[in-house]
Legacy VTK file of the C-alpha trace (Angstrom):
# vtk DataFile Version 3.0
C-alpha trace
ASCII
DATASET POLYDATA
POINTS 285 float
-3.752 0.776 -20.488
-4.438 2.236 -17.172
-2.642 5.161 -15.209
1.065 4.640 -14.511
2.668 3.240 -11.382
4.161 6.103 -9.746
7.329 5.455 -7.660
8.377 8.283 -5.027
12.290 8.746 -5.000
14.378 10.230 -1.905
17.865 10.375 -0.868
17.374 8.285 2.583
18.467 4.884 0.683
14.680 3.287 0.829
13.663 3.860 -2.662
15.239 0.631 -4.068
12.468 -1.934 -2.745
9.965 0.658 -3.601
10.993 0.790 -7.287
11.390 -2.890 -7.820
8.047 -3.652 -6.142
6.682 -0.748 -8.413
8.648 -2.406 -11.811
7.095 -5.893 -10.715
3.858 -4.390 -10.499
3.766 -2.356 -13.711
5.304 -5.404 -15.151
2.351 -7.809 -13.976
-0.374 -5.539 -14.701
0.591 -4.112 -18.238
1.285 -0.617 -16.728
3.897 2.082 -17.474
6.167 3.167 -14.521
6.609 6.650 -13.961
9.883 7.571 -11.332
9.378 10.892 -9.613
12.308 12.714 -7.745
11.211 16.090 -6.246
14.077 18.360 -4.626
11.679 21.119 -3.162
12.729 21.793 0.104
9.980 21.477 3.055
10.884 25.536 3.289
11.412 28.214 1.418
14.728 29.001 3.280
16.756 26.188 1.802
20.398 27.029 1.667
21.566 27.428 -2.097
24.191 24.841 -2.844
27.720 25.729 -3.076
28.630 26.599 -6.793
31.450 23.497 -7.045
28.547 21.158 -5.947
26.342 19.674 -8.456
22.809 21.339 -8.723
19.785 19.839 -7.323
18.808 19.153 -10.911
21.989 17.096 -11.788
21.702 14.945 -8.495
18.080 14.398 -9.213
18.692 12.933 -13.254
21.355 10.778 -11.542
19.318 9.279 -8.839
16.146 8.894 -11.577
18.807 7.261 -14.118
19.742 4.639 -11.677
16.128 3.462 -10.685
15.177 3.588 -13.853
18.276 1.332 -15.083
17.231 -0.908 -11.431
13.579 -1.335 -13.330
14.879 -1.854 -16.561
16.975 -4.439 -15.809
14.471 -6.719 -13.951
11.360 -5.570 -16.203
12.902 -4.809 -19.849
9.573 -4.470 -21.390
8.058 -2.081 -18.965
7.521 1.591 -20.234
9.876 3.783 -17.746
9.429 7.576 -17.614
11.050 9.637 -15.356
10.552 13.415 -14.024
12.022 15.876 -11.713
10.078 18.466 -9.956
11.269 21.407 -7.653
7.439 21.094 -5.943
7.472 19.728 -2.287
7.556 15.805 -2.559
4.074 15.369 -0.941
2.283 17.948 -3.136
3.952 16.394 -6.015
2.795 12.763 -5.347
-0.594 13.635 -4.274
-1.106 15.751 -7.462
0.173 12.799 -9.473
-1.885 10.766 -7.898
-4.993 11.876 -9.610
-4.042 9.886 -12.573
-1.958 7.182 -11.193
-2.637 3.453 -10.734
-1.011 3.174 -7.413
1.487 5.422 -5.936
4.475 3.425 -4.058
6.909 4.820 -1.512
9.616 3.325 0.559
9.790 2.722 4.405
12.707 2.673 6.646
12.047 -0.568 7.666
11.458 -1.326 11.485
12.523 0.906 14.455
13.115 -0.043 18.114
9.139 -0.405 18.428
9.141 -3.245 15.843
7.052 -0.685 13.288
7.374 1.128 9.852
9.327 4.234 10.330
7.274 6.711 8.061
8.401 10.382 7.227
6.045 12.806 7.292
6.194 13.114 3.269
4.811 9.264 3.310
2.169 10.460 5.916
0.747 13.135 4.178
0.695 11.399 0.849
-1.067 8.396 2.310
-3.838 10.463 3.664
-4.398 12.995 0.614
-3.524 10.778 -2.416
-6.389 9.969 -4.412
-5.396 6.242 -5.578
-4.028 3.691 -3.530
-0.574 4.282 -1.904
1.618 1.090 -1.219
4.553 1.168 1.365
7.309 -1.122 0.610
9.935 -1.946 3.652
13.363 -1.684 2.955
13.970 -5.291 3.619
10.539 -6.722 1.898
11.338 -9.873 0.046
7.558 -11.624 0.039
6.319 -13.148 -2.708
2.959 -12.352 -3.922
1.401 -15.434 -3.158
-1.149 -14.723 -0.951
-3.322 -10.829 -0.834
-5.112 -10.163 2.317
-7.264 -7.690 2.573
-9.345 -6.227 5.158
-13.290 -6.182 4.443
-14.584 -3.801 7.395
-18.034 -2.786 6.125
-19.072 -5.792 4.075
-21.028 -3.419 1.521
-20.731 -1.164 -1.094
-17.914 1.245 1.213
-15.327 -2.018 0.419
-15.424 -1.952 -3.436
-12.636 -0.116 -4.070
-10.194 -1.985 -1.780
-11.655 -5.526 -3.129
-11.012 -4.148 -6.813
-7.688 -3.612 -5.952
-6.929 -6.586 -4.028
-8.713 -8.834 -6.826
-6.887 -7.315 -9.551
-3.392 -7.574 -7.949
-4.145 -11.211 -7.296
-5.560 -11.838 -10.924
-2.369 -10.267 -12.376
0.115 -12.131 -9.719
-1.790 -15.739 -10.015
-2.374 -15.249 -6.109
-5.046 -15.819 -3.745
-7.161 -13.476 -1.677
-7.726 -13.940 1.927
-10.740 -11.663 2.815
-10.342 -11.130 6.320
-13.321 -9.695 8.765
-13.104 -9.061 12.233
-15.778 -8.710 14.574
-16.455 -8.244 18.249
-17.810 -5.038 19.372
-16.609 -6.451 23.279
-13.185 -7.202 22.292
-11.119 -5.849 25.374
-8.770 -2.961 24.173
-5.044 -4.321 24.260
-1.964 -3.985 22.069
-2.597 -3.882 18.212
0.065 -6.318 17.291
-1.111 -9.735 15.861
-2.703 -11.410 18.869
-4.790 -14.564 18.644
-7.942 -14.381 17.426
-11.114 -16.674 18.347
-11.890 -18.737 15.058
-15.909 -19.254 14.222
-17.811 -20.733 16.767
-21.111 -21.191 14.864
-23.112 -18.752 16.725
-25.940 -17.061 15.563
-23.643 -13.654 15.367
-20.876 -15.573 13.580
-22.930 -16.929 11.020
-24.396 -13.892 10.405
-20.627 -12.621 9.924
-19.839 -15.087 7.351
-22.971 -14.775 5.593
-22.297 -11.076 5.639
-18.810 -11.675 3.874
-19.927 -14.198 1.545
-22.376 -11.925 -0.137
-19.865 -9.090 -0.618
-17.366 -11.733 -2.229
-19.990 -13.100 -4.314
-19.757 -10.236 -7.236
-15.749 -10.480 -6.935
-15.957 -14.295 -7.231
-17.957 -14.212 -10.189
-15.751 -11.244 -11.841
-12.554 -12.742 -11.124
-13.090 -16.727 -11.409
-9.239 -17.852 -11.812
-8.681 -16.073 -8.226
-8.831 -18.719 -5.247
-10.759 -16.562 -2.253
-10.485 -17.639 1.461
-13.028 -15.867 3.368
-11.272 -15.522 6.839
-13.947 -14.652 9.441
-12.571 -13.926 13.183
-14.129 -12.489 16.713
-11.432 -9.691 17.845
-10.545 -6.429 17.038
-9.839 -5.560 13.353
-5.971 -4.567 13.734
-4.772 -7.573 15.538
-6.787 -9.966 13.364
-5.655 -8.533 10.004
-1.810 -8.299 11.132
-2.202 -12.151 12.326
-3.911 -12.861 9.109
-0.872 -11.599 6.866
1.743 -12.450 8.889
2.740 -14.709 5.783
0.887 -12.763 2.808
3.032 -10.472 0.210
0.391 -7.639 0.261
-2.305 -6.345 2.828
-4.790 -4.110 1.589
-6.701 -1.754 4.152
-9.461 1.132 3.122
-8.913 5.018 4.286
-12.377 6.623 4.533
-12.287 9.913 2.140
-14.581 11.487 4.938
-11.579 11.761 7.450
-9.080 14.696 7.547
-6.058 14.004 5.525
-3.858 13.580 8.532
-6.022 11.203 10.341
-5.621 7.465 8.855
-7.479 5.624 11.149
-6.256 3.229 13.933
-6.268 0.138 11.704
-4.451 1.890 8.888
-1.702 3.027 11.509
-1.647 -0.575 12.950
-1.225 -1.999 9.213
1.564 0.642 8.374
3.809 0.193 11.842
3.373 -3.569 12.562
2.811 -5.653 9.066
5.627 -7.496 8.113
4.592 -7.064 4.376
3.965 -4.472 2.221
0.437 -2.290 2.540
-1.503 -1.038 0.204
-3.647 1.808 1.398
-6.947 2.249 -1.008
-9.484 5.377 -0.875
-12.764 4.378 -0.090
-16.169 6.262 0.410
LINES 1 286
285 0 1 2 3 4 5 6 7 8 9 10 11 12 13 14 15 16 17 18 19 20 21 22 23 24 25 26 27 28 29 30 31 32 33 34 35 36 37 38 39 40 41 42 43 44 45 46 47 48 49 50 51 52 53 54 55 56 57 58 59 60 61 62 63 64 65 66 67 68 69 70 71 72 73 74 75 76 77 78 79 80 81 82 83 84 85 86 87 88 89 90 91 92 93 94 95 96 97 98 99 100 101 102 103 104 105 106 107 108 109 110 111 112 113 114 115 116 117 118 119 120 121 122 123 124 125 126 127 128 129 130 131 132 133 134 135 136 137 138 139 140 141 142 143 144 145 146 147 148 149 150 151 152 153 154 155 156 157 158 159 160 161 162 163 164 165 166 167 168 169 170 171 172 173 174 175 176 177 178 179 180 181 182 183 184 185 186 187 188 189 190 191 192 193 194 195 196 197 198 199 200 201 202 203 204 205 206 207 208 209 210 211 212 213 214 215 216 217 218 219 220 221 222 223 224 225 226 227 228 229 230 231 232 233 234 235 236 237 238 239 240 241 242 243 244 245 246 247 248 249 250 251 252 253 254 255 256 257 258 259 260 261 262 263 264 265 266 267 268 269 270 271 272 273 274 275 276 277 278 279 280 281 282 283 284
């Protein structure tokens, strides 16, 4: 059995979809579920609770008990553990990511700009985690029939996110849509989903399709039961990915480890803010 699926809980009301998604993923992959609540304050100057009010430990215990009951109601066979800590939430989640299969966080849905509203804790965890981090929107209800993965490099750099995408697809009996966007001359514009040009049979297009086919070959062999759809389009990566995942159950994108922890890259930001499905951000070399 691999590392647990770690779900970070908070008081914003966004934890329910993250708990449900994490429990389903743990059940499908045969992994334990670990629920973490941190009552550590961002500042050391947090005011102490009034004597008559429930202390942070009691509140955390109630949150964890409710979340555990929710997870086990839908998936009674999944081993569930709970943990409350006084550390800063981002520090606690980043530390536990070293032994986790993935970390799951909730999002506050869409705001006025039609994007995910991600708090500072989520952004810090996304930039620092050693394992994939999945963000789940509060109104997410997407069956995992198709998993979209962005193949940016068509080489060894993409192994970690392809491993995650194919493993998830195999666990959920879903297909993988492997998306590769190419066009160095694509015009600058909005990052939201936009029409992309289909393959046109040119030399460059054929080369891109061949590169993607070569990259996917070992994964087709390793996961023969998983249907694979190569998806090559000319255009900027973010719009092409967003268009491809409009009906997907999960979008998988990569984060380069060489970047500063707070610099996730434009494609990752576009996915997090505009995708209509849960997004997995996978650390890659």
